[in-house]
C-alpha positions as a Markdown table, in Angstrom:
| # | Residue | x | y | z |
|---|---|---|---|---|
| 1 | Met | 0.0 | 0.0 | 0.0 |
| 2 | Ser | 1.5 | 3.5 | -1.0 |
| 3 | Ser | 2.2 | 6.0 | 1.7 |
| 4 | Arg | -0.6 | 8.3 | 0.4 |
| 5 | Arg | -3.1 | 5.5 | 0.9 |
| 6 | Arg | -1.8 | 4.8 | 4.2 |
| 7 | Leu | -2.0 | 8.5 | 5.3 |
| 8 | Thr | -5.7 | 8.5 | 4.0 |
| 9 | Leu | -6.6 | 5.5 | 6.0 |
| 10 | Ala | -4.9 | 6.9 | 9.2 |
| 11 | Leu | -6.8 | 10.0 | 8.7 |
| 12 | Ile | -10.0 | 8.3 | 8.5 |
| 13 | Leu | -9.3 | 6.1 | 11.6 |
| 14 | Ser | -8.0 | 9.1 | 13.6 |
| 15 | Ala | -11.2 | 11.0 | 12.9 |
| 16 | Ala | -13.3 | 8.1 | 14.0 |
| 17 | Val | -11.3 | 7.7 | 17.3 |
| 18 | Ala | -11.7 | 11.6 | 17.9 |
| 19 | Ala | -15.4 | 11.2 | 17.5 |
| 20 | Leu | -15.7 | 8.3 | 19.7 |
| 21 | Glu | -13.7 | 10.0 | 22.4 |
| 22 | Phe | -15.7 | 13.3 | 22.2 |
| 23 | Trp | -18.7 | 11.2 | 22.7 |
| 24 | Gly | -17.2 | 9.1 | 25.4 |
| 25 | Gly | -16.1 | 12.2 | 27.2 |
| 26 | Ala | -19.6 | 13.4 | 27.1 |
| 27 | Ala | -21.3 | 10.3 | 28.1 |
| 28 | Ser | -18.7 | 9.4 | 30.7 |
| 29 | Arg | -18.4 | 13.2 | 32.1 |
| 30 | Ser | -14.7 | 12.9 | 31.7 |
| 31 | Leu | -12.8 | 15.9 | 30.7 |
| 32 | Ala | -9.6 | 14.0 | 30.4 |
| 33 | Leu | -11.1 | 11.9 | 27.5 |
| 34 | Thr | -12.5 | 15.0 | 25.8 |
| 35 | Thr | -9.0 | 16.7 | 26.2 |
| 36 | Asp | -7.5 | 13.5 | 24.7 |
| 37 | Ala | -10.0 | 13.7 | 21.7 |
| 38 | Val | -8.7 | 17.1 | 21.0 |
| 39 | His | -5.2 | 15.6 | 21.1 |
| 40 | Val | -6.2 | 13.1 | 18.6 |
| 41 | Cys | -7.4 | 16.0 | 16.5 |
| 42 | Ile | -3.8 | 16.8 | 16.2 |
| 43 | Asp | -3.1 | 13.5 | 14.4 |
| 44 | Val | -6.1 | 14.2 | 12.1 |
| 45 | Phe | -4.6 | 17.6 | 11.1 |
| 46 | Ala | -1.2 | 16.2 | 10.8 |
| 47 | Phe | -2.2 | 13.4 | 8.3 |
| 48 | Ala | -4.5 | 16.0 | 6.4 |
| 49 | Ile | -1.4 | 18.2 | 6.3 |
| 50 | Ala | 0.7 | 15.3 | 5.0 |
| 51 | Leu | -1.8 | 14.7 | 2.3 |
| 52 | Leu | -1.9 | 18.3 | 1.4 |
| 53 | Ala | 2.1 | 18.2 | 0.9 |
| 54 | Ala | 1.8 | 15.1 | -1.3 |
| 55 | Val | -0.9 | 16.6 | -3.3 |
| 56 | Gly | 0.9 | 20.0 | -3.6 |
| 57 | Ala | 4.0 | 18.1 | -4.6 |
| 58 | Thr | 2.2 | 16.9 | -7.6 |
| 59 | Arg | 0.9 | 20.1 | -8.7 |
| 60 | Arg | 3.2 | 22.0 | -11.2 |
| 61 | Ala | 4.3 | 25.6 | -10.8 |
| 62 | Asn | 2.8 | 28.2 | -12.9 |
| 63 | Arg | 3.5 | 31.8 | -13.9 |
| 64 | Arg | 2.0 | 33.3 | -10.8 |
| 65 | Lys | 3.0 | 30.6 | -8.3 |
| 66 | Thr | 6.6 | 29.9 | -9.5 |
| 67 | Phe | 7.5 | 27.8 | -6.5 |
| 68 | Gly | 4.4 | 25.8 | -6.9 |
| 69 | Tyr | 2.1 | 24.8 | -4.0 |
| 70 | Gly | 4.6 | 23.4 | -1.4 |
| 71 | Arg | 3.5 | 25.9 | 1.3 |
| 72 | Val | -0.1 | 25.1 | 1.3 |
| 73 | Glu | 0.7 | 22.6 | 4.2 |
| 74 | Val | 2.3 | 25.4 | 6.2 |
| 75 | Leu | -0.8 | 27.6 | 6.1 |
| 76 | Gly | -2.8 | 24.5 | 7.0 |
| 77 | Ala | -0.6 | 24.0 | 10.0 |
| 78 | Leu | -0.8 | 27.5 | 11.2 |
| 79 | Phe | -4.7 | 27.5 | 10.9 |
| 80 | Asn | -5.0 | 24.2 | 12.7 |
| 81 | Gly | -2.4 | 25.1 | 15.4 |
| 82 | Ala | -4.3 | 28.2 | 16.3 |
| 83 | Ile | -7.6 | 26.3 | 16.5 |
| 84 | Leu | -6.1 | 23.5 | 18.8 |
| 85 | Leu | -4.4 | 26.1 | 21.1 |
| 86 | Gly | -7.7 | 27.9 | 21.4 |
| 87 | Ala | -9.7 | 24.6 | 22.2 |
| 88 | Thr | -6.8 | 23.4 | 24.7 |
| 89 | Ala | -7.0 | 26.6 | 26.6 |
| 90 | Ile | -10.9 | 26.2 | 27.1 |
| 91 | Leu | -10.3 | 22.7 | 28.3 |
| 92 | Ala | -7.5 | 23.6 | 30.7 |
| 93 | Tyr | -9.7 | 26.4 | 32.1 |
| 94 | Gln | -12.5 | 23.8 | 32.7 |
| 95 | Ala | -10.0 | 21.5 | 34.3 |
| 96 | Val | -9.0 | 24.1 | 36.8 |
| 97 | Leu | -12.8 | 24.6 | 37.7 |
| 98 | Arg | -13.2 | 20.9 | 38.1 |
| 99 | Leu | -10.2 | 20.8 | 40.6 |
| 100 | Arg | -12.2 | 23.2 | 42.7 |
| 101 | Ala | -15.4 | 21.3 | 42.3 |
| 102 | Pro | -14.6 | 17.7 | 41.1 |
| 103 | Val | -17.2 | 15.8 | 39.1 |
| 104 | Glu | -16.7 | 12.0 | 39.3 |
| 105 | Pro | -16.6 | 10.4 | 35.8 |
| 106 | His | -17.3 | 6.8 | 34.8 |
| 107 | Gly | -14.0 | 5.3 | 35.2 |
| 108 | Leu | -14.7 | 2.0 | 33.4 |
| 109 | Met | -16.1 | 3.8 | 30.3 |
| 110 | Met | -13.1 | 6.1 | 30.3 |
| 111 | Thr | -10.9 | 3.0 | 30.2 |
| 112 | Val | -12.6 | 1.3 | 27.5 |
| 113 | Ile | -12.8 | 4.0 | 25.2 |
| 114 | Ala | -9.3 | 5.1 | 25.6 |
| 115 | Thr | -8.1 | 1.5 | 25.2 |
| 116 | Ile | -10.0 | 1.4 | 21.8 |
| 117 | Gly | -8.2 | 4.7 | 20.8 |
| 118 | Leu | -4.8 | 3.2 | 22.1 |
| 119 | Val | -5.3 | 0.1 | 19.9 |
| 120 | Val | -6.3 | 2.1 | 16.8 |
| 121 | Asn | -3.3 | 4.4 | 17.3 |
| 122 | Val | -0.8 | 1.6 | 17.6 |
| 123 | Ala | -2.2 | -0.1 | 14.5 |
| 124 | Ile | -1.9 | 3.4 | 12.7 |
| 125 | Gly | 1.7 | 3.7 | 13.8 |
| 126 | Val | 2.7 | 0.0 | 12.8 |
| 127 | Ala | 1.2 | 0.9 | 9.2 |
| 128 | Leu | 3.0 | 4.1 | 8.9 |
| 129 | Leu | 6.3 | 2.7 | 10.2 |
| 130 | Asp | 7.2 | 1.1 | 6.9 |
| 131 | His | 7.1 | 4.4 | 4.9 |
| 132 | His | 8.5 | 6.8 | 7.7 |
| 133 | His | 11.9 | 6.8 | 5.9 |
| 134 | Glu | 10.4 | 7.9 | 2.5 |
| 135 | Asn | 8.5 | 11.0 | 3.7 |
| 136 | His | 9.4 | 14.0 | 6.2 |
| 137 | Asn | 5.5 | 14.3 | 6.6 |
| 138 | Val | 4.9 | 10.7 | 7.4 |
| 139 | Arg | 7.7 | 10.8 | 10.1 |
| 140 | Ala | 6.0 | 14.0 | 11.5 |
| 141 | Ala | 2.7 | 12.3 | 11.5 |
| 142 | Leu | 4.3 | 9.2 | 13.4 |
| 143 | Ala | 5.6 | 11.4 | 16.0 |
| 144 | His | 2.2 | 12.7 | 16.6 |
| 145 | Val | 0.9 | 9.2 | 16.9 |
| 146 | Ala | 3.4 | 8.4 | 19.4 |
| 147 | Gly | 2.3 | 11.4 | 21.6 |
| 148 | Asp | -1.2 | 10.3 | 21.3 |
| 149 | Val | -0.5 | 6.9 | 22.6 |
| 150 | Leu | 1.1 | 8.5 | 25.6 |
| 151 | Gly | -2.1 | 10.5 | 26.2 |
| 152 | Ala | -4.4 | 7.3 | 25.9 |
| 153 | Leu | -2.2 | 5.4 | 28.3 |
| 154 | Ala | -2.6 | 8.2 | 30.8 |
| 155 | Val | -6.3 | 8.2 | 30.4 |
| 156 | Ile | -6.5 | 4.4 | 30.7 |
| 157 | Ile | -4.5 | 4.4 | 34.0 |
| 158 | Gly | -6.6 | 7.4 | 35.3 |
| 159 | Gly | -9.8 | 5.5 | 34.4 |
| 160 | Ile | -8.7 | 2.4 | 36.3 |
| 161 | Ile | -7.8 | 4.4 | 39.3 |
| 162 | Ile | -11.0 | 6.2 | 39.2 |
| 163 | Ala | -13.1 | 3.1 | 38.8 |
| 164 | Phe | -11.6 | 1.5 | 41.9 |
| 165 | Thr | -11.1 | 4.5 | 44.2 |
| 166 | Gly | -13.7 | 7.2 | 43.0 |
| 167 | Ala | -10.9 | 9.9 | 43.1 |
| 168 | Ala | -12.6 | 12.4 | 41.0 |
| 169 | Trp | -9.7 | 14.9 | 41.1 |
| 170 | Ile | -7.7 | 12.5 | 38.8 |
| 171 | Asp | -9.8 | 13.4 | 35.9 |
| 172 | Pro | -9.0 | 17.1 | 35.7 |
| 173 | Val | -5.2 | 16.5 | 36.5 |
| 174 | Leu | -5.1 | 14.1 | 33.5 |
| 175 | Ser | -6.9 | 16.8 | 31.5 |
| 176 | Leu | -4.1 | 19.2 | 32.3 |
| 177 | Phe | -1.4 | 16.6 | 31.5 |
| 178 | Val | -2.8 | 16.0 | 28.1 |
| 179 | Ala | -3.4 | 19.5 | 27.5 |
| 180 | Ala | 0.4 | 20.1 | 28.2 |
| 181 | Ile | 1.4 | 17.3 | 25.7 |
| 182 | Ile | -1.0 | 19.2 | 23.2 |
| 183 | Val | 0.6 | 22.5 | 23.8 |
| 184 | Val | 4.1 | 21.1 | 23.3 |
| 185 | Gly | 3.3 | 19.4 | 20.0 |
| 186 | Val | 1.4 | 22.3 | 18.7 |
| 187 | Ala | 4.1 | 24.8 | 19.7 |
| 188 | Gly | 6.6 | 22.6 | 17.7 |
| 189 | Val | 4.3 | 22.7 | 14.6 |
| 190 | Leu | 3.8 | 26.5 | 14.8 |
| 191 | Arg | 7.5 | 27.0 | 15.1 |
| 192 | Asp | 8.4 | 24.9 | 12.1 |
| 193 | Ala | 5.6 | 26.5 | 10.1 |
| 194 | Ser | 6.7 | 30.0 | 11.1 |
| 195 | Asp | 10.3 | 29.1 | 10.2 |
| 196 | Val | 9.2 | 28.2 | 6.7 |
| 197 | Leu | 7.2 | 31.5 | 6.2 |
| 198 | Leu | 10.2 | 33.5 | 7.5 |
| 199 | Glu | 12.5 | 31.5 | 5.2 |
| 200 | Ala | 14.8 | 30.6 | 8.1 |
| 201 | Val | 17.6 | 28.1 | 7.6 |
| 202 | Pro | 16.1 | 24.6 | 7.7 |
| 203 | Ala | 16.5 | 22.6 | 11.0 |
| 204 | Gly | 19.7 | 20.6 | 10.9 |
| 205 | Val | 21.4 | 23.0 | 8.5 |
| 206 | Asp | 24.3 | 25.3 | 9.5 |
| 207 | Ala | 24.6 | 28.2 | 7.3 |
| 208 | Ala | 28.2 | 28.9 | 8.3 |
| 209 | Glu | 29.0 | 25.3 | 7.6 |
| 210 | Val | 27.3 | 25.4 | 4.2 |
| 211 | Glu | 29.4 | 28.6 | 3.3 |
| 212 | Ser | 32.7 | 26.9 | 4.6 |
| 213 | Arg | 31.9 | 23.8 | 2.5 |
| 214 | Ile | 31.2 | 25.8 | -0.6 |
| 215 | Arg | 34.5 | 27.5 | -0.2 |
| 216 | Thr | 36.4 | 24.2 | -0.4 |
| 217 | Ile | 35.2 | 23.6 | -4.0 |
| 218 | Gly | 38.1 | 24.3 | -6.4 |
| 219 | Gly | 37.9 | 27.7 | -8.2 |
| 220 | Ile | 35.7 | 29.5 | -5.5 |
| 221 | Val | 37.6 | 32.2 | -3.3 |
| 222 | Gly | 34.6 | 33.9 | -1.8 |
| 223 | Val | 30.9 | 33.6 | -0.9 |
| 224 | His | 28.4 | 36.3 | 0.0 |
| 225 | Asp | 24.7 | 36.9 | -0.1 |
| 226 | Leu | 24.3 | 33.3 | 0.9 |
| 227 | His | 20.6 | 32.2 | 1.7 |
| 228 | Val | 19.3 | 28.9 | 2.5 |
| 229 | Trp | 15.6 | 28.2 | 3.1 |
| 230 | Thr | 12.7 | 25.8 | 2.8 |
| 231 | Ile | 10.1 | 26.2 | 0.0 |
| 232 | Gly | 7.9 | 23.5 | 1.1 |
| 233 | Ser | 8.1 | 20.0 | 2.9 |
| 234 | Gly | 11.2 | 18.2 | 1.6 |
| 235 | Ser | 12.2 | 21.0 | -0.8 |
| 236 | Arg | 15.1 | 23.2 | 0.2 |
| 237 | Ala | 16.6 | 26.2 | -1.8 |
| 238 | Leu | 19.8 | 27.9 | -1.8 |
| 239 | Ser | 21.1 | 31.1 | -3.5 |
| 240 | Ala | 24.5 | 32.9 | -3.3 |
| 241 | His | 27.0 | 35.1 | -5.1 |
| 242 | Leu | 30.3 | 33.1 | -5.7 |
| 243 | Leu | 33.5 | 35.0 | -6.2 |
| 244 | Leu | 35.9 | 32.8 | -8.5 |
| 245 | Glu | 39.6 | 32.8 | -9.0 |
| 246 | Glu | 40.9 | 34.8 | -11.8 |
| 247 | Gly | 40.1 | 33.1 | -15.1 |
| 248 | Gln | 37.6 | 30.6 | -13.7 |
| 249 | Leu | 34.6 | 32.1 | -15.2 |
| 250 | Thr | 35.2 | 29.9 | -18.2 |
| 251 | His | 34.7 | 26.9 | -16.0 |
| 252 | Gly | 31.6 | 28.0 | -14.4 |
| 253 | Ala | 29.4 | 25.2 | -15.6 |
| 254 | Arg | 31.9 | 22.6 | -13.9 |
| 255 | Ile | 32.0 | 24.6 | -10.6 |
| 256 | Leu | 28.3 | 24.9 | -10.7 |
| 257 | Glu | 27.7 | 21.3 | -11.1 |
| 258 | Arg | 30.1 | 20.5 | -8.4 |
| 259 | Leu | 28.3 | 22.9 | -6.2 |
| 260 | Arg | 24.8 | 21.3 | -6.8 |
| 261 | Ser | 26.2 | 17.9 | -6.1 |
| 262 | Val | 27.9 | 18.9 | -2.8 |
| 263 | Val | 24.8 | 20.8 | -1.3 |
| 264 | Leu | 22.3 | 18.1 | -2.5 |
| 265 | Glu | 24.4 | 15.2 | -1.1 |
| 266 | Arg | 25.2 | 17.0 | 2.2 |
| 267 | Tyr | 22.2 | 19.1 | 3.0 |
| 268 | Gly | 19.4 | 18.0 | 0.7 |
| 269 | Ile | 19.4 | 21.2 | -1.0 |
| 270 | Gly | 17.8 | 20.6 | -4.6 |
| 271 | His | 17.0 | 24.0 | -5.9 |
| 272 | Val | 20.3 | 26.1 | -6.2 |
| 273 | Thr | 20.6 | 29.6 | -7.9 |
| 274 | Val | 24.0 | 31.3 | -8.0 |
| 275 | Gln | 25.6 | 34.5 | -9.5 |
| 276 | Leu | 29.3 | 33.9 | -10.7 |
| 277 | Glu | 31.6 | 37.0 | -10.1 |
| 278 | Ser | 35.2 | 37.6 | -10.7 |
| 279 | Glu | 37.3 | 40.3 | -9.1 |
| 280 | His | 39.1 | 41.1 | -12.4 |
| 281 | Cys | 36.3 | 41.4 | -14.6 |
| 282 | Asp | 34.7 | 44.7 | -15.6 |
| 283 | Pro | 30.9 | 44.1 | -14.6 |
| 284 | Gly | 29.9 | 46.7 | -17.1 |
| 285 | Gly | 31.3 | 45.2 | -20.1 |
| 286 | Ile | 32.5 | 41.6 | -19.8 |
| 287 | Ile | 30.2 | 38.6 | -19.6 |
| 288 | Ile | 32.7 | 35.9 | -20.0 |
| 289 | Cys | 36.2 | 36.5 | -18.6 |
| 290 | Arg | 38.8 | 34.2 | -20.4 |
| 291 | Ser | 41.9 | 33.0 | -18.6 |
| 292 | Asp | 44.0 | 34.4 | -21.5 |
| 293 | Ala | 42.1 | 37.8 | -21.7 |
| 294 | Pro | 44.5 | 40.9 | -21.8 |
């Protein structure tokens, strides 16, 4: 099964789990279960964003959108992150109110529904594990599933304790715990999305190291106006002005090919735009500077 089909199936299953937990939270009067349903919604949005990225990658660039549709997923991530933070804040406020006036939920129902969610999420994780090395978005979605498994386990344990002890205060405490997991996850999504929109250097790439590596390529003596950024998921770009040794402009094609090979292999940068310069060429009148020019 292709990664796109698995993502689609994971999206459907996660949406079903979220709906079940929202219903269960209302039926059992468990705020923790409702909060975990919001947490599952992060998975739903993560899968939707991954699918958007897959679809966007297949759409060609045009004269108006010259970089294509790679950033559709980023806009979706910002929108969904804002919604989830708002919902989490409301649930956290309700949890604080319940700490003051505890409401005992139905512990057994909590446990059963959270267990169903746990089983489904483990199945989703196993299905995606085979493709996590192929796609950055699949890896990100898998990380969300792992976080949701943690939230489900917390609700299961809390439900068992409540069923045997009747300790109603455990439910709002669990709700705050799951809310904290949500905030950490959403903060990471919003940070990554903001970095893309601000055209920050991609995570795991050191611009100074890139510049030093470029300087080691034969014929290049200087680098300035270096920019490295992310166009969309799995698509990185670089632009720079390269100062060449005297007479090396005639070998510009070879130097450029070497540069493309180095940054693609070492940093995963596939879109490279450079301007070649030489200290001893008149920028106003010479386009090609030959090594034997007078």
